[in-house]
N, C-alpha and C positions, 0 to 999 in steps of 0.2 A: 865392800865385802869381797868382791871378785878381783879387785885390782892387784892384790898381792900375788895372784897366780898368773897375771898377764905381764910377765917379766921376761927375762932373758933365758927361756928354756929352749933356745935354738942357736944354731951356728950362724955366723955372719953371712954365710953363703946360702942360707935357706931362702926359698921363695916366700912371698907373703902368704901363700896358701899353706905351705908347710908350717910356717910360724903360727898361723891360726889353728891348724890341727894340733900342734904341740901345746898351745895354750889351753885349748878345750880339754884335751886328754889329761894334762897336768892337773887341772882343777878337778875334773870329774873322778880321776883315779887317785887322788891324794889321800893320805892317811886320815885327814880331817873328815872325809866323807864316809869313813868306816864301812866301805864296801857297798853303800847304797842299797841296803836291804829294803825290801818293800815295807812301807809304813814307817821307816826310820827317819830320823832327822837328816841323815845323809841323802836319802832319796828326795826329801823335801827341798834340800839345798840345791840338788841337781835340777829339780823342777824350776826353782826360782832362777837359776842361772840360764836355763833354756828360755824361759819366758822373757827375761830381760833382753837377751840377744834377739829374740823374735821381734820384740817391740823396737829395739834399736835399729833393726834392718828393715823396718816398714812393713812387717808382716802383721796382718790383722788378726788379733787374738780371738779365739772362740772360747767362751766361758771365762774370760778375764785372765789376769796375770796369775791368780791363785790356781788356775787349772780346773779341771773337771774332777772333783773328788768323789771317791766311792769307798765303801767299806766292805771288808771281807771277814766273815766269821768262819774261822777254821774249825773251831770247836767251842762249846759253851764257855764264856768268859775269856775267849781269845779272839779279839776283834782288832783288825788293823785298818788304818785309813791310808789309802794310796790316791794317786791322781794321774790323769793324763794331761799333757800340755799340748794344746792344739792351736795352730795358726793357719791362715788361708791366704793364698795369692789368687785374686779373682781373674778369671779369663776374660778376654775381650769380646768373644763372639756371642752375640745375643742368643743364638740358637744352641750354643754348647756351654755357656758359662755356668749354667746350673747343673752341669755334669761334672764329676770329680775324679781326679786321680789322687789316691792317698799314698803318701810316702811316709813310712813308719820305721821306728827304731826303738828297741827296748831300752828303758832307762835304768832299771834296777839290776842288782847283782846279788850275791849270796851273803853279804854283810861280814860279820865277825864270828869266828869260831873260838871257843875257849877250850883248851885241852891241857892236861898235865904233861910237863916236860921237866925231867929231873926233879920230880916232886913239887914243882911249882905250877900254879895255874897261869897259863900263858895265852895271850890273845893272838890269833892269826887273822889278819885282814885279807879278805878276798878283794883286791883292788879293782879287778875287772877292767884293766886298761884296754885290752882287745875285746873283752866281752862285758859290756858293750860300749865303753867310752869311745871306741873308734867309730862305731855306728852312729852315735849321737853327734860326734864331731862332724861326720860326713853329712848328717841331716842338717846341721846348722849351716854349714858352708853351701850345701846345695840349695837350701831355702833362701839364703842371701843372694845367690846367683840367679835364682828364678825371680825373686822380687825385683832385682835390678833390671831384669829383662822381661817384665810382666806383659809388655805389649806384644810379645811373640807367642803367647799361650792362649789357645782357643778355649780349652776347658780350664776350670779352676783347679788349683793344686792345693791339697790339704796336707800339712806336715804335722805328724803326731809323734811325740815321745811317750811311749806306753809305759805306765807304771805297773808294778806287780806282774810283770811277764813271767818271772820265775815262780809265781804262785798260780800255776795252771793257766797262763796266758790271760789273766783276768782283765788286764787293762784293755786289750784289744777286744775281748768278749764284751766288756762293758760298753765300749765305744759303739760296737755294732748292734747290741741288743737293748741298751738302755739309754744311750746318750745321743748319738747322732740321728736326727730325724729322717734323713734322706738317703738311707742305705741303698735303696733301689736306684739311686742316681750315681752311685760309685761305679765307674766303668772299669777300673783296674787298681791294683795295689802293688807297690814296690816296697819290699822289706829289706832293710839294711842291718846286718848283724855280723859282727866279727870280720873286719875287713882289712886287717893290717898285718897279717902274718903270711909267710909263704910268698910265692911269685905267681900263683894262678888264681884268677877270679872265677868263681863258679856261679852258675845261674840254675836254680831249681824251679821248675814250673809244674811239678806233679805230672809231667809228661803231657801237658796241654799242647796239642798240636798247633793251635792258633798262636799261643804265646811263643812257642818255639819258632814258628814261621816269622813272627814279628821281630824276634831277636835276630833272625837271619837277615832281615832287611838292613840291620845296622852294619853288617859286614861290607855293604856296598859303599859306605862312606869312610873317609880316613878317620880312624880313631886311635888314641894313644894306647888303648888296651881293649881286648875283646874277651868276653867271658866264655868259658867252656860250659855247655849245657850238660847237666848231670841228671841221670834218672834216679839216683839215690839221694834221699833227703839228707843233707849234711848235719842238720841240727833241728830239733823241734822248736820253732820260733813263731812269731805272731802271724805269719802268713797263713798258718793253719786255721785261725779264726775266720779269715777271709775266704778260704776254701770252703769252710763249713757254711758260709753265707752265699756260696756259689758266685764268688767274685773272682775273675781271672787275676792271678797274682804271680809275681816272680820274686824269688828270694836270692839276693846277691850276698855272697860271703866268700872268704878265702878258706873257709872250712875249719875243722877242729885242729888243735895244735897241742903240743906236749904240755904246755902250761895252763891249759884250759881248766877252769874251776879250781885253781890253786892259788896260794899266796904269791906265786912267782909271776902271775899275770900282771906285770908292771909295764910302764911305758917304755922301758929299755928294750923290750922284745918287739916293738912295733916297727914296721917298715913304712915310713911316711912317704917315700918316693912312690910306692905303688898306690897309696891313697890319693896322691895328687893326680895320678893318671886315671884312677877310678872316678874321681870327681868329674873330670871332663867327659868320660863316657856316660856317667849317670845323668849329667845335665843333658847331653845329646839324646839319650834314651827318653828322658822326661819330656823334652820338647816334642819328640816324635810321637809318643803315645798320647800326649795331650792334644795334638793337632790332627791325628789321623781321622780320616773319614770312615775307615773300616776297622772298627774296634775288635780286638780278640774276644772270642766267645768263651764262656766258661766250659762248655762241653767240647771245645776245641775243634768244631766242625764248620765254623763260619769263615775264618780268615784264610785257611789253607787253600791254595789253588786260586784265590781271587787276586793275588798280587799282580799277575801278568795281565789279567783282564782289566784291572783297575789302574794300569799304568797311566801316568799323566805325561802327555807328549808336549814337546816344545811347540810354540806357536808356529814357527817356520817349518815344522815337520808334518803338519796336518795338510791333507789334500784340500779340505774345505776349512777355512779359518773360522773360528767363532766370531759371531757378529753381534753388535749392539746397536739397536735402532736402525736395523737394515744396513749397517756398515761394518765391514771386517777390519777397518782401520782403528786401532786402539785410541787414536786421538779423538775420535767421536765420543768415546766413553769419557775421556778426560774432560772434554769441553762441555758435553751435555749432561754429565752426571757429577763427576768429581768436583769441578769448580763451581757448579751450581749450588752444591750443598756443603762445601767445605767451610768451616768456621775457624778463623784464626784465633787460637787460644789467647784470652786476655793477658794471662801471665807472660806468654811469649811476646806479645806486643809491648808490654811494659818493660821487658828486659831487652828488647831489640833483637830477638832471636829470629833468624830467617835462614833459608837454605832449601836444598832439594832432598826429598825423601824418595827412595826407590822401593816400590811396593810390588811384591809378587803375589799372584792369586791364581786359583784354578777354576776354570769353568767346567762344571761337572756335565755328565751325559744328559742330565735333565735341564741344563742351562743355569742351575744355581751357582753362585760364587762361593768358594770355600777356600780353606788353607791360606788365608790372607796373612802375610807376614812381611816385615821390613827386611830387605836384603842389604840396604845401605842407609843408615839413619843419619839424622842431623842433630836432633834433640828429642828427649822423651816426650815432650809436650807436642811437638809437631808430628813425631812418629805415630803417636797414639791417635791423633786426629785423622791422619791419612788412612790408618788402618780402619778406623770407625766408618769413614765414608765409603771406602771400597767394600767393606763387609756388608753394608746396607744396600748394595747394588740390586736392582731388579734382575730378573732372569735374562740371560743371553740366549741366542740361538747357538746350540753346541757345535763343536768342531766335528769333522768326519774324516775317517781314513778308510779307503776302499768301501765307501758308502755306509759305514757304520759309525754311530756317534761314539766319540772318545773323549776322555778327559784331556784338557789342554791347559798348560800354565802360561801365564803372561806376566811380564814385568813392565811397569809404567813409572815414569817420573812424576812426582807431585811437587810443584814449586810453591814455596811460601816466600813472598817478597813484600817487604815493607817499603812503600813509596815515600811516606813521610811519617812524622810522629803520630798523626791522627789516623792515617790510613791503616786498615787492617789487612787488606789482601789485594794484591794485583794479580789478575788472572792472566796466565799465559795461554794464548790460543794460536 
């Protein structure tokens, strides 16, 4: 059903990412979708397309491939059936994997309008290429990227294509009020809507000081694009439902455009180069917010001012190094903990996979280990096992600078070496 739209809608010089964006948008904004009006066959076809790609990319479906259906009664005798499509990538940290970051994008648009032109009844299709096939395309590629690198995410990330957004944000309302049972465990929401016109990416947080400060931390790393924080809401989208549930949220968009909510909103107006840069930023932002130990607060008064106090210092910059079992030599931790509890994955043994995994982690002020991530991996199987063992570490004695406990990050090598076909692990000491 979908293959006919996965063809040559791209130039030979397009990157794989841009090719994927074009394929998604070409299908979702095609005439066959008839504008994806809530409750229509076009919206259902869009939901099927998203569900198929979620499954294809290894994303665990919530509520099955049919999505989470709900009904909307607009007036007596006028009931429509819409659906949300939801998938999850589970985090690795036992302490945080039951906490969630929600990434959402609206799936529906305005559908078809019939009006008289020169005495004839004429159909106008509201294709919705930028609004919001661009956001769904971004959701699909971001979900694929997160699933590919799932060992790097402490919290779980839920991806939702919201149905019936143009019907009073009903899809996101239903998700929060009727469908998802652990709303109190959602730490933040990222909303993707209208992302491919203009040259400026906007970020709207409803002036949440914490979220603004968190966005500011992203300016310290090299990014292909950085958003401009705006105090004026560009467009009423699904982030509003999350604000109503007091969940800190950020709405990313390139803003309104001349062809918005018109039949001229076709793929020809989209800027795919800016979408490619946005994807890299959104991925970095999702990694950062899924792994942070200091989550933005809805009231905007918890994160601001804490960034400096909670800075993580390099091991060599600390006056007193963090210590494990009375030793500040990281090799003690590797020998007495990591290699004692490391288990060579059977699948890696059968495939003859071996190598060195570099793992970075932070020793917190209270001695707990956090922010465990692979800085240089070998294979997903080995990477995940190294992260698992380091994440389960007992408490350390924290580092100090000028007599005060500080956060300190450390990077260690974890070696997986097959000595023969039957041997599972050779410990390096």
